[in-house]
N, C-alpha and C positions, 0 to 999 in steps of 0.2 A: 291500152293503158301503159304509159311510160314509166321508167324506174322512179322518177320523181314522185309520181302519184302512188307508186307502191310504198315508197318510203313514208309518204304522208299517211297512207292508209295504216301502215304498220304502227305508226305513232298513235293514231286514233284507237286502234285496237288495244294497245298497250295501256293508254290512259283510261279507256272505258273499262278495262279489266281491273285496273287499280281502283277506279272509283267504285265499281260494284263490290269488290272485295273489301274496300274501306268501309262501306256500309254494312257488309256482313260482319266484319270484326266489331264495328261500333254497336250493332244490334245484339250480338252475342254478349258483349260486355254489359250492355244495358239491361237486357232481359235474362241473363244467365242461361241462355239457350245452350244446352250441352247434352249430348247423347249419353255419355257416361254418368252425368248427374241424373238423367232421367232413369237410367237402369238402377242406380243407387237409391233413388227415391222409392222406386217400386219394391226393390228387394229389402231395404232396411226399414221403410216407413209405410209401405203400402200406398204411397201417394202417386197417382197417375198423371198429375198436371203436366210435368214436363215431358213425359212420354206422349201424351196427346199433342203437345206442341210439335214434337218430332213427327208424329204421324200426319199432322195437318200440313207440315212442310213437305212431306212426301207426296201427299195428295195434290198440293199446288204444283209441285214440280212435274209430276206425272201429267197432269192436265195441261200445264203450259207447254211441255215438250210435245204432246200430241197435237195441240193447236198450232204450234209452229210448224210441225210436220205437215199438217193438213193444209195450211196456207202456202206451203212450198217455200217457206223461209229457210228451212234447214233440210238436210238429207239424212234421215235417221240411220240409214245403212252405212254412213261414213263417220259415225261417232267412234270415240275411243272404246266404247263397250260393245260395238257391233262385231260379232265374230261367228264363225261356223263351228267353233270348238267349245264345248262345255268343259272347262277345266275345273271340274268339281272338287278334285283333291286339293288342288292349289288353294282354291277359295275356302275350303273347309280348314285346312291346317293353317293357312295364312290368317284367316279370320279368328280362329281360336287364339293364335299367338298375339295378334293385335289386341283382341278383347281383353285378354289376361294382362298384357303389357300396359294398356291405358289405365288400368286400375292401379297397378304398382307405380305408375308415373304420375298419377293424380289428374289425368285428363287425356282425351284423345288428341289427334294432331291439331285440330282447330282450337280446342281449349288450351292447348300448350302455347299456340301463338297468341291467343287472346291474353293469357297470363304473362307472357313475355312483354306485351305491350303495357300492362299494368304494373310492371316492376318486379315480377317474380323471377329471381335469379335461378331458382331450381328449374323452372320451365326453360330457361335459356340453355341450361346444361342439357336438358331433355331434348330440346330442339336440335342442338349440335350432334349429340350422340345418335338420335334418330336419323338425322340426315346422312351421317357417315355410314350407318348401318344400312340405310336405304340405298345409298349409292353402291355399296358393296354387293347388295342383292340385285341391283340393276346390271352392274358390269364387273363385279369383283368376284371374290371367292364364294360368297354365299349365293351369288348369281349362278355361278357354275353348278353348285350343288342343287339349286332350285330347278335349273333347266334339265339336269340329268336325272332328276328323281320325280317330284310331284308334277311337274309340267308335262311329263310324258304320259301321265294318266288323264285321258280326256275322251269325251264322246263326240263324234262327228255329227253335226247337225246342219245339213246342206241349206235348209231354209232359214237358218239363223238361230243362235242360242238365246232366244227370247221367248216370251209367252206366246206370241203370235206364231212363231215357227213350231213351237210344241203342240199347239192346238190345230195347226192347219190340217192335218190329216183327219182329225176327228170331226171338224166342222166343214170340210171340203170347201174351204174359202182361201184366197190368196193370203199369205203370211203378212204382207204389208198392210192389207186392209184390216185384218184381225188385230195387228199391232196398234193401229190408230184407234179402232173401236175400243180395244181393251184399255188403252191409255186414258181415253175420255171416261169410260165407265168406272174403272178402278179409282182414277183420280177424283172424280166427282163423288163416288161413294165414301172415300176417305174424308173428303172435305165436309160433306153433309153429316157423316157419322160423328166427326169430332165437334162440329158446331151444334149438334143437338145437345151437347153438354153446356149448361149455362155458364160454368166458369170459363170455358174456352171462348166465350164471346166477350170477355173482358179485353180491354185495349192491349194490355201487356201481353196476354197470350196470343192475341190475333197478330200482334207485331212480331212475336217470336216465330210463330208457326208459318203464317201466311207471308210474312217478310222474308224469312229465309228460303222458303220454297220459290218465291217470286224472283229472288236474286240468282237462284240456280238457273231459272229460265232465262234471265237476262244474260247470264254468261253463256248459255247455249246460243242465244242470238248473236252475241258479240263474236263468239268463236265461229259459228256456223253460218252466219249471214253477213255480218259486217266484215269479217276477216277472210271470207271465201272469195278467191279469185279464179275464175273459170280458165283463164290462160295467162300464166305469168310470162311477162315479156322476155325473160332470159331462158326459161325452160320450155315455154310454150305448153306447159301442163297445168292442170288445175291444182291449187294449193290452198291450204289453210294457214294463214299467216300467224306466225308467233307461237304455234303449238309445238311442244317438244316431240309429240308422237307423229305429227304430220297429219293428224286426223282432227275432227271436231272434239273439243274438250269443254268441260265445265269445272267447277271448283273441286279441288282435291288437295290434301295437305300432308302427304308423305313423300312421294317422288319429287314434287316441287321443292321441298325443302333441300333435297339432295342436289337438285339442279341449282338452287340458290348458292349453296356452298361451293359447287363446282365453278360457278360464274364468279364468285368472290375470289377464290383462290387462283384462277387463271384468267383474271380480268385483262391482262395485257395481250392475251391470245384473241385476236380479232374474230375467230370462229365462235367464240363464246359470246352469245348475244342474249338480250333479255327475251324472256318468253312469257306467255300468258300465266303459266304457273309460278314463275318467279315473282312477277309483280303482284300476283294474288297473295302470296306469302307476306310480301311487304305491306300490301294493303290492309290485311287483316291486323297485323301488328300496329300499323298506324292508326286504324280506326279505334282499336282498343285503347291505345295510348291517349288519344284525344278525349274519348268519353271518360276514361278513368280520371284524367286531369280535371275535367269539367265537373265531374261528380265529387271529386275529392277523395277517391278511393285508391288513387296511385300510391303505392308504397313498396319499398324494397323488402324482399323476403329471401332468406337463404335457408340452407339445410339445418335441421335441428340436431342431427346426430349422424354418426357414420352409417347406422343402419338405414336411416332415411335416404342418405345418399346412394347406398347400395341398391335399395328398392327402386329408385328413380333410374339408375343406370341400367339395371336389368329390364325394367319396363320400357326404357327408350330403345334398347336393342330389340326387344320383342316387337315393338311397334314398327320399327324401321324394316326389319326382316319380314314380319308378318303383313305390313301394309303393302309392300311391293309384291309379295307372293300372292296376296288376295286381290291385287290390282286396285287397291283403294282403301280408304279409312271409313269412318262413320259419315263423312261428308262425301268423299269420293265414290264409294259404293252405296252408302246409306241414303244419299239424296240424289247425286248425279247419276249414279249407275242404276238405281231403282226407277228413276224417272224414265229411263229408256226401256223398262220391263226386262232388263237382262237377267237371264237365269243365273248367271255367274254372280250377279249382285244379290240376288235373293239368298243364295247359298252363303255368300261371304257375310252378309248382314246377320243372318241367323247364327253363324258361327261366332261373329264378334259378340253378339249378345250372350251367347252360351259361354264364351271365354270370360266375359266380364262377370257373369254370375258366378262362375267357378272361382274367380279371383276374390269376389266379395265373401264367398263361403269360406275360402282359405284364410282370409284375414280374420274372419269371425272365430274360426277354429284355433287360429294362433293366439288370439286375444283370450279365449276361454282357457287355454292351456296355461297362460301366464297368471290367471287368477288363482 
């Protein structure tokens, strides 16, 4: 494969990533698919509809990832979430920070981008502050603190820090085979369990849950199959084109915002190039913008008070630092990570939910004190 073909393939991967993320943003705007909103509905109203949408999306993502692995379209051991280290403390602390922060900032990473597309200037501020905080946690001052503290606490799992590796010793079966079987079984179980609920068979709920999960799978294929080159003509090594990590990636919305800001600020530096993550951020914003304009729901919105601004700034910092520390957000770990059955993802997601519940309880406590 010559360099011209590599360049053409890179463009295909980037445009495909933009198209999939555009649909993800459009879908989230149209159906109000939102993890924080789902948790809020359960805690404040006892309504599980959006929570079931989220679990349906997880089921489809798990099932799709397993099928792609079984077909040989992707190599699960080379995903961003494949590791032999269980960084449980990083995922625990980072997840709690992100979960608490997303409540203060009125939405997770994905919801923030969706609101930016629909004219919410508060979310634009959150996006920028979250991106700066995330970059600092990737390569800056909070990154040094992260590496020297929570990242040092880990369990070595030679067979992989995923469910298959965890159960290999108990079931005396190869971890890779178990991983595939568990992905199919757990994914199918979640899909069937959610669809047993009559309300979940409504078009809007199916679109939100199944559509979101399917787009995660599409991104795995784009990154892990379309963008995979077995021998790059310049390095003679295998490579995953356009990914920031150099590994197979799917949707995530914390670190990619940091990479977007880096690309914009150092645009004249030829080493700064578009990546799958960057175009995914732009795609979600664009998808939300188009749908909000078509629906007539686009409107400018700003901060109502200094306290409102303060809450959003603190929430944005917590999301940026926590999202990188936990290796993902409600989409990055909650959908993409869980689809791989990563144990780090399970810990991160549980912590994000716990952090959000704590934040809602905190807000209720503050409200009661003011009465």
